[in-house]
One Martini backbone bead per residue (centre of mass of N, CA, C, O) as a GRO file, in nm:
protein
  174
    1UNK     BB    1  -0.970  18.633   0.452
    2UNK     BB    2  -1.225  18.765   0.356
    3UNK     BB    3  -1.110  18.957   0.143
    4UNK     BB    4  -0.976  18.734  -0.029
    5UNK     BB    5  -1.234  18.576  -0.087
    6UNK     BB    6  -1.387  18.802  -0.225
    7UNK     BB    7  -1.181  18.863  -0.452
    8UNK     BB    8  -1.193  18.577  -0.573
    9UNK     BB    9  -1.496  18.587  -0.642
   10UNK     BB   10  -1.490  18.839  -0.821
   11UNK     BB   11  -1.286  18.716  -1.024
   12UNK     BB   12  -1.462  18.458  -1.088
   13UNK     BB   13  -1.706  18.629  -1.204
   14UNK     BB   14  -1.541  18.814  -1.427
   15UNK     BB   15  -1.348  18.598  -1.521
   16UNK     BB   16  -1.310  18.423  -1.847
   17UNK     BB   17  -1.146  18.151  -1.740
   18UNK     BB   18  -0.967  17.860  -1.790
   19UNK     BB   19  -0.829  17.682  -1.556
   20UNK     BB   20  -0.527  17.803  -1.454
   21UNK     BB   21  -0.600  18.104  -1.509
   22UNK     BB   22  -0.845  18.122  -1.317
   23UNK     BB   23  -0.699  18.031  -1.062
   24UNK     BB   24  -0.470  18.247  -1.066
   25UNK     BB   25  -0.660  18.498  -1.064
   26UNK     BB   26  -0.796  18.438  -0.793
   27UNK     BB   27  -0.542  18.412  -0.614
   28UNK     BB   28  -0.421  18.691  -0.680
   29UNK     BB   29  -0.655  18.858  -0.577
   30UNK     BB   30  -0.654  18.756  -0.289
   31UNK     BB   31  -0.355  18.820  -0.217
   32UNK     BB   32  -0.356  19.130  -0.277
   33UNK     BB   33  -0.599  19.213  -0.100
   34UNK     BB   34  -0.484  19.105   0.175
   35UNK     BB   35  -0.232  19.267   0.181
   36UNK     BB   36  -0.365  19.542   0.175
   37UNK     BB   37  -0.533  19.496   0.437
   38UNK     BB   38  -0.264  19.433   0.625
   39UNK     BB   39  -0.118  19.711   0.602
   40UNK     BB   40  -0.247  19.893   0.814
   41UNK     BB   41  -0.175  19.751   1.090
   42UNK     BB   42   0.130  19.746   1.025
   43UNK     BB   43   0.169  20.052   1.021
   44UNK     BB   44   0.069  20.112   1.300
   45UNK     BB   45   0.281  19.927   1.443
   46UNK     BB   46   0.538  20.056   1.315
   47UNK     BB   47   0.450  20.356   1.443
   48UNK     BB   48   0.325  20.321   1.731
   49UNK     BB   49  -0.008  20.361   1.741
   50UNK     BB   50  -0.051  20.044   1.789
   51UNK     BB   51  -0.161  19.746   1.830
   52UNK     BB   52  -0.160  19.474   1.636
   53UNK     BB   53  -0.392  19.316   1.766
   54UNK     BB   54  -0.606  19.547   1.764
   55UNK     BB   55  -0.594  19.610   1.461
   56UNK     BB   56  -0.669  19.332   1.360
   57UNK     BB   57  -0.941  19.293   1.497
   58UNK     BB   58  -1.069  19.541   1.368
   59UNK     BB   59  -1.026  19.450   1.066
   60UNK     BB   60  -1.201  19.189   1.097
   61UNK     BB   61  -1.470  19.334   1.147
   62UNK     BB   62  -1.468  19.507   0.888
   63UNK     BB   63  -1.455  19.269   0.691
   64UNK     BB   64  -1.717  19.134   0.754
   65UNK     BB   65  -1.907  19.373   0.701
   66UNK     BB   66  -1.808  19.432   0.408
   67UNK     BB   67  -1.862  19.164   0.282
   68UNK     BB   68  -2.171  19.154   0.341
   69UNK     BB   69  -2.235  19.414   0.187
   70UNK     BB   70  -2.125  19.335  -0.099
   71UNK     BB   71  -2.290  19.085  -0.138
   72UNK     BB   72  -2.580  19.194  -0.090
   73UNK     BB   73  -2.552  19.438  -0.307
   74UNK     BB   74  -2.397  19.278  -0.574
   75UNK     BB   75  -2.372  18.921  -0.536
   76UNK     BB   76  -2.640  18.811  -0.485
   77UNK     BB   77  -2.843  18.565  -0.507
   78UNK     BB   78  -3.134  18.513  -0.640
   79UNK     BB   79  -3.346  18.423  -0.360
   80UNK     BB   80  -3.156  18.463  -0.129
   81UNK     BB   81  -3.149  18.476   0.243
   82UNK     BB   82  -2.842  18.479   0.229
   83UNK     BB   83  -2.502  18.497   0.206
   84UNK     BB   84  -2.495  18.458  -0.153
   85UNK     BB   85  -2.356  18.377  -0.435
   86UNK     BB   86  -2.304  18.329  -0.727
   87UNK     BB   87  -2.184  18.127  -0.951
   88UNK     BB   88  -1.885  18.037  -1.019
   89UNK     BB   89  -1.659  17.981  -1.236
   90UNK     BB   90  -1.523  17.677  -1.322
   91UNK     BB   91  -1.222  17.796  -1.376
   92UNK     BB   92  -1.219  17.915  -1.044
   93UNK     BB   93  -1.222  17.619  -0.938
   94UNK     BB   94  -1.127  17.387  -0.736
   95UNK     BB   95  -1.071  17.075  -0.738
   96UNK     BB   96  -1.196  16.786  -0.615
   97UNK     BB   97  -1.120  16.501  -0.452
   98UNK     BB   98  -1.420  16.462  -0.345
   99UNK     BB   99  -1.712  16.513  -0.502
  100UNK     BB  100  -1.921  16.502  -0.240
  101UNK     BB  101  -1.736  16.739  -0.147
  102UNK     BB  102  -1.526  17.024  -0.030
  103UNK     BB  103  -1.265  16.874  -0.089
  104UNK     BB  104  -0.966  17.020  -0.196
  105UNK     BB  105  -0.650  17.126  -0.325
  106UNK     BB  106  -0.591  17.340  -0.100
  107UNK     BB  107  -0.448  17.144   0.107
  108UNK     BB  108  -0.178  17.126  -0.055
  109UNK     BB  109  -0.108  17.425  -0.027
  110UNK     BB  110  -0.106  17.435   0.281
  111UNK     BB  111   0.122  17.227   0.321
  112UNK     BB  112   0.329  17.376   0.164
  113UNK     BB  113   0.332  17.629   0.348
  114UNK     BB  114   0.427  17.479   0.601
  115UNK     BB  115   0.705  17.398   0.493
  116UNK     BB  116   0.808  17.684   0.418
  117UNK     BB  117   0.774  17.817   0.701
  118UNK     BB  118   0.949  17.617   0.855
  119UNK     BB  119   1.203  17.669   0.703
  120UNK     BB  120   1.219  17.976   0.752
  121UNK     BB  121   1.224  17.965   1.076
  122UNK     BB  122   1.506  17.762   1.080
  123UNK     BB  123   1.703  17.827   0.787
  124UNK     BB  124   1.727  18.151   0.815
  125UNK     BB  125   1.852  18.464   0.877
  126UNK     BB  126   1.582  18.596   0.951
  127UNK     BB  127   1.503  18.399   1.178
  128UNK     BB  128   1.748  18.451   1.353
  129UNK     BB  129   1.694  18.751   1.406
  130UNK     BB  130   1.414  18.720   1.529
  131UNK     BB  131   1.514  18.525   1.759
  132UNK     BB  132   1.743  18.711   1.878
  133UNK     BB  133   1.530  18.926   1.976
  134UNK     BB  134   1.249  18.860   2.030
  135UNK     BB  135   1.085  19.006   2.320
  136UNK     BB  136   1.278  19.219   2.334
  137UNK     BB  137   1.403  19.491   2.319
  138UNK     BB  138   1.546  19.688   2.130
  139UNK     BB  139   1.887  19.625   2.107
  140UNK     BB  140   1.984  19.411   2.263
  141UNK     BB  141   2.258  19.237   2.348
  142UNK     BB  142   2.223  18.990   2.154
  143UNK     BB  143   2.175  19.159   1.901
  144UNK     BB  144   2.445  19.313   1.908
  145UNK     BB  145   2.641  19.074   1.915
  146UNK     BB  146   2.520  18.947   1.636
  147UNK     BB  147   2.460  19.181   1.434
  148UNK     BB  148   2.143  19.283   1.440
  149UNK     BB  149   2.056  19.557   1.324
  150UNK     BB  150   2.236  19.816   1.440
  151UNK     BB  151   2.112  20.089   1.322
  152UNK     BB  152   1.783  19.995   1.304
  153UNK     BB  153   1.562  19.841   1.523
  154UNK     BB  154   1.275  19.887   1.395
  155UNK     BB  155   1.289  19.664   1.175
  156UNK     BB  156   1.224  19.423   1.355
  157UNK     BB  157   0.927  19.491   1.401
  158UNK     BB  158   0.844  19.517   1.103
  159UNK     BB  159   0.925  19.223   1.024
  160UNK     BB  160   0.749  19.082   1.236
  161UNK     BB  161   0.478  19.199   1.096
  162UNK     BB  162   0.527  19.107   0.786
  163UNK     BB  163   0.584  18.801   0.764
  164UNK     BB  164   0.288  18.692   0.804
  165UNK     BB  165   0.179  18.855   0.546
  166UNK     BB  166   0.302  18.664   0.323
  167UNK     BB  167   0.109  18.395   0.392
  168UNK     BB  168  -0.182  18.467   0.497
  169UNK     BB  169  -0.334  18.527   0.211
  170UNK     BB  170  -0.372  18.237   0.084
  171UNK     BB  171  -0.641  18.135   0.195
  172UNK     BB  172  -0.821  18.354   0.062
  173UNK     BB  173  -0.750  18.261  -0.237
  174UNK     BB  174  -0.849  17.954  -0.190
   0.00000   0.00000   0.00000
């Protein structure tokens, strides 16, 4: 999420676009960078080189330190004593619901994502296959009986690792 937020800020600082174009550019920059950042732990877990949890926690620490370094080195507001960037272009900022607060329309995007993920987890064939395999070893009896990926059961673990990465980048971009 930190890498996605940093990429969104960098896009917001560099792209001079107003309205929906600026918002879309910032969100797309955050989404793409977060997906690329999440790719490394997913590949490690997919190749059975390390646990997905350990790799993700390690990458979170690296992201926090890298974000702090980049902001302090290149984008820090002059005269700021903490890690604070210069003001982002107005066209790249989500409008606030209540003007005197930081509460913006990103909450509506988050609620939309909750609805989409809930639907995906309970109403699609992919979710059925992921739940069919569950936490059991690859290709256990229930998975074979339901004919869920009988050829190469490694794909189950890779899909289980990749699926959260499809929606997780959204908050960083918002």
